[in-house]
C-alpha positions in Angstrom: -5.6 -39.5 6.6 -3.1 -36.8 7.0 -0.2 -35.4 5.3 2.2 -37.7 7.0 0.4 -40.9 5.5 0.6 -39.3 2.3 4.4 -38.7 2.8 4.6 -42.5 3.8 2.6 -43.3 0.4 4.7 -40.9 -1.8 7.9 -42.6 -0.3 7.0 -46.0 -1.6 5.4 -44.5 -4.9 8.7 -43.1 -5.9 10.9 -45.8 -4.7 8.6 -48.7 -5.4 10.9 -50.6 -2.7 9.8 -50.9 0.8 13.4 -51.1 2.5 14.4 -47.6 0.6 11.1 -46.1 1.4 11.4 -46.9 5.1 14.8 -45.5 4.9 13.7 -42.2 3.4 10.9 -41.9 6.1 13.4 -42.8 9.1 11.7 -45.8 9.8 12.2 -49.8 10.1 10.6 -51.7 7.2 7.9 -53.6 9.5 6.1 -50.5 11.1 6.4 -48.8 7.4 4.8 -51.7 5.6 1.9 -51.5 8.3 1.6 -47.8 7.6 0.8 -48.6 3.8 -1.6 -51.4 4.6 -3.4 -49.0 7.1 -3.5 -46.5 4.2 -5.0 -49.1 1.8 -7.6 -50.4 4.5 -8.5 -46.6 5.3 -9.2 -46.1 1.7 -10.7 -49.3 0.7 -8.3 -49.4 -2.5 -5.7 -51.3 -3.4 -2.7 -48.8 -4.2 0.2 -51.3 -4.9 0.7 -54.6 -6.6 3.2 -56.7 -4.7 5.2 -59.7 -4.9 8.4 -61.4 -3.4 10.4 -59.4 -6.2 8.6 -56.4 -7.3 6.4 -53.3 -6.2 4.3 -51.7 -8.6 1.4 -49.1 -8.6 -2.2 -49.9 -9.6 -4.0 -47.5 -11.6 -5.7 -46.1 -8.6 -2.2 -45.7 -7.2 -0.8 -43.9 -10.0 -3.8 -41.4 -9.7 -3.5 -41.1 -5.9 0.2 -40.3 -6.6 -0.6 -37.4 -8.9 -3.1 -36.1 -6.2 -0.8 -36.6 -3.2 1.8 -34.8 -5.0 -0.4 -31.6 -5.8 -1.8 -31.5 -2.1 1.7 -31.9 -0.6 2.8 -29.2 -3.0 0.2 -26.6 -2.1 0.5 -27.7 1.8 4.2 -27.0 1.7 3.7 -23.6 -0.3 1.1 -22.6 2.5 3.9 -23.3 5.1 6.1 -21.1 3.0 3.9 -18.6 2.5 2.5 -18.0 6.2 6.1 -17.5 7.2 6.8 -14.9 4.5 3.6 -13.0 5.6 4.6 -13.4 9.3 7.9 -11.7 8.3 6.4 -9.2 6.1 7.7 -10.5 2.8 4.3 -11.5 1.4 0.9 -10.6 2.2 -1.1 -7.0 1.8 -0.4 -3.9 2.7 -3.5 -1.1 2.1 -1.8 2.3 1.5 -4.0 5.7 1.6 -2.6 8.9 0.0 -3.9 12.4 -1.0 -4.5 13.2 -4.4 -1.7 15.9 -4.9 0.8 13.3 -3.5 0.1 11.0 -6.6 2.0 14.0 -8.3 4.9 13.6 -6.0 6.1 11.2 -3.5 3.6 8.6 -4.1 5.2 7.4 -7.3 8.5 6.8 -6.2 7.2 5.4 -2.6 5.2 2.5 -4.4 8.0 1.7 -7.0 10.8 1.3 -4.3 8.3 -0.8 -2.1 7.4 -2.9 -5.0 10.9 -3.5 -5.9 11.7 -4.4 -2.2 8.8 -6.5 -1.6 7.6 -7.9 -5.0 5.1 -10.4 -3.1 3.5 -7.9 -0.8 0.0 -6.6 -2.5 -0.3 -3.0 -2.5 -4.0 -1.7 -2.3 -3.9 1.9 -3.0 -6.6 4.1 -2.0 -6.9 7.9 -3.0 -8.8 9.8 -0.1 -8.9 13.4 0.9 -6.8 14.1 4.3 -9.4 13.8 6.8 -10.4 10.5 5.4 -7.2 9.3 5.8 -7.0 10.4 9.5 -10.1 8.6 10.3 -9.1 5.2 8.3 -5.7 4.9 10.1 -7.6 5.3 13.4 -10.0 2.6 12.2 -7.3 0.5 10.9 -8.6 0.2 7.5 -5.5 1.6 6.1 -2.0 0.4 7.2 -0.2 3.7 6.1 -0.8 6.7 4.4 0.5 9.9 2.7 -1.3 13.0 3.8 -0.5 16.5 5.6 1.2 16.6 9.0 -1.9 17.8 11.3 0.5 18.2 14.4 1.1 15.8 17.3 -0.4 12.1 17.0 1.1 9.7 19.6 -0.8 7.0 18.3 0.6 7.1 14.6 4.3 6.8 13.6 5.4 9.5 11.4 8.4 10.1 8.8 8.6 13.5 7.0 8.9 12.9 3.5 8.6 16.6 1.8 8.0 20.1 2.5 5.6 21.6 -0.1 4.9 25.4 -0.5 1.6 26.7 -2.0 1.2 28.4 -5.3 -1.8 30.5 -6.6 -3.0 29.4 -9.7 -5.2 31.8 -12.1 -6.3 32.0 -15.6 -3.5 33.5 -18.0 -5.8 36.7 -18.7 -6.3 37.1 -15.4 -5.0 40.8 -14.1 -2.5 39.1 -11.8 -0.9 37.2 -14.3 1.6 39.7 -14.8 1.7 41.4 -11.2 5.3 41.8 -10.1 4.6 39.8 -6.7 1.6 38.1 -5.3 0.6 38.2 -1.3 -2.2 38.6 0.7 -2.3 42.4 0.1 -2.8 41.5 -3.8 -5.3 38.8 -3.0 -7.4 40.8 -0.8 -10.6 41.3 -3.2 -9.9 38.3 -5.0 -12.4 35.3 -4.9 -10.6 32.3 -3.5 -11.4 28.7 -4.0 -10.2 26.4 -1.5 -11.1 22.8 0.1 -13.2 22.8 3.2 -11.6 22.6 6.7 -13.7 19.3 7.1 -11.7 18.0 4.3 -8.1 19.1 4.5 -7.6 20.9 7.7 -3.8 21.4 7.6 -4.3 23.0 4.2 -7.1 25.2 4.6 -5.4 26.4 8.0 -2.1 27.1 6.2 -4.1 29.4 3.5 -6.4 31.2 6.2 -3.1 31.8 8.6 -1.3 33.2 5.2 -3.9 35.9 4.8 -4.7 36.6 8.7 -1.1 36.9 9.3 -1.7 40.2 7.5 -5.0 41.1 9.1 -6.6 40.1 6.2 -9.9 37.5 5.9 -9.9 35.6 2.5 -12.7 35.9 0.5 -13.7 32.2 0.2 -16.6 31.9 -2.6 -16.3 28.2 -3.3 -15.2 25.0 -1.2 -15.0 21.8 -3.3 -13.4 18.7 -1.6 -10.9 17.6 -4.5 -8.0 19.8 -5.6 -9.0 18.9 -9.3 -12.0 20.3 -8.8 -10.6 23.5 -7.8 -8.7 23.7 -10.6 -11.2 23.2 -13.1 -13.5 26.0 -11.4 -10.4 28.1 -11.7 -10.2 27.1 -15.4 -13.8 28.8 -15.6 -12.8 32.1 -14.3 -14.9 31.4 -11.0 -11.8 32.6 -9.0 -8.2 31.7 -7.9 -6.6 29.3 -6.0 -3.8 28.5 -3.5 -2.6 24.7 -4.1 0.2 22.7 -3.4 3.3 23.2 -5.8 3.2 19.7 -7.2 -0.3 20.3 -8.6 0.7 23.1 -10.7 3.3 21.1 -13.5 0.0 19.7 -15.0 -2.4 22.6 -15.5 -4.6 23.2 -18.6 -3.6 25.3 -21.5 -5.6 28.5 -20.3 -3.9 28.1 -16.6 -0.9 29.4 -15.1 0.6 29.2 -11.5 2.9 32.0 -9.7 4.7 32.0 -6.8 3.5 33.4 -3.4 5.5 35.9 -1.5 6.5 34.2 1.9 4.3 31.3 0.6 2.9 28.8 3.0 4.7 25.6 3.6 3.1 22.1 4.4 4.8 19.0 5.8 4.0 15.8 3.7 4.4 12.7 5.9 4.1 8.9 5.8 2.0 7.6 8.9 1.0 4.2 10.2 -0.5 3.1 13.6 2.0 2.5 16.0 0.0 -0.6 17.1 -0.2 -1.9 13.4 -0.1 -5.8 13.2 0.8 -5.7 9.6 4.6 -6.8 9.2 4.8 -5.4 5.8 4.4 -2.0 7.1 8.1 -1.7 8.8 9.6 -2.0 5.5 7.4 0.4 4.0 8.4 3.1 6.8 12.0 2.7 6.0 11.7 3.3 2.4 9.9 6.5 3.3 12.8 7.4 5.5 14.9 6.7 2.6 13.0 9.0 0.3 13.2 11.7 3.0 17.0 11.6 2.8 16.6 12.5 -1.0 13.8 15.0 -0.9 14.6 17.3 2.2 
């Protein structure tokens, strides 16, 4: 028994007429009748009552009709789904992003993709930049928003935005009322920054900002996460240079200031060049549409 035999049965069950059922299946009546007899013989159950005038379903036939309708419906849905998945219209996309990107490009990117591909399930995974790079290479992420760390021929890259760093401090910090803030003003300040092993592009930008003036930043604490950095600044343990998008929701006792010649970082959408997930192409195209509005 297979779906072909179920369709023979359903044709007769729905028409209750051998001639019309055979015509629906593009067969002549004798071979069609043999198929029905074969189905009943295989099942060991009488599905139809027949006489010279009428065809009627037996109780077993009525139950089998209900089950066949469900099975065939699920089979047809499976056939539709596999085509949709192959075309990128359905399936799953594993999307990673840096925490600070949740305050900038990620909400718009997710919203636009959900509208364009409502049947694709987005699996969101918030990670550090280094974790994102490793997961893209390992294939455990299909796409991700991260900082641009330079040339990566194994990845397709879309520039989404350019983001400057700002300095955050307590409102009672002496620099809160300073006319301008640059490396010279921060020479003796305690700096809190993510380690290079966690966010290499961000840490490189911070270090280069100081070193360009011949100053080595006095980094006292190196938490992995930006939210932790903000909390440590709130306790008066130092100041921090963080992406501007994170400065919109600081606590009541904190403030941010612009930096003189502030460092700038490229925020990019990346996916493996060799991806086998057909849902990725539309995701990257939506990234390009966001690029046109943000740059």
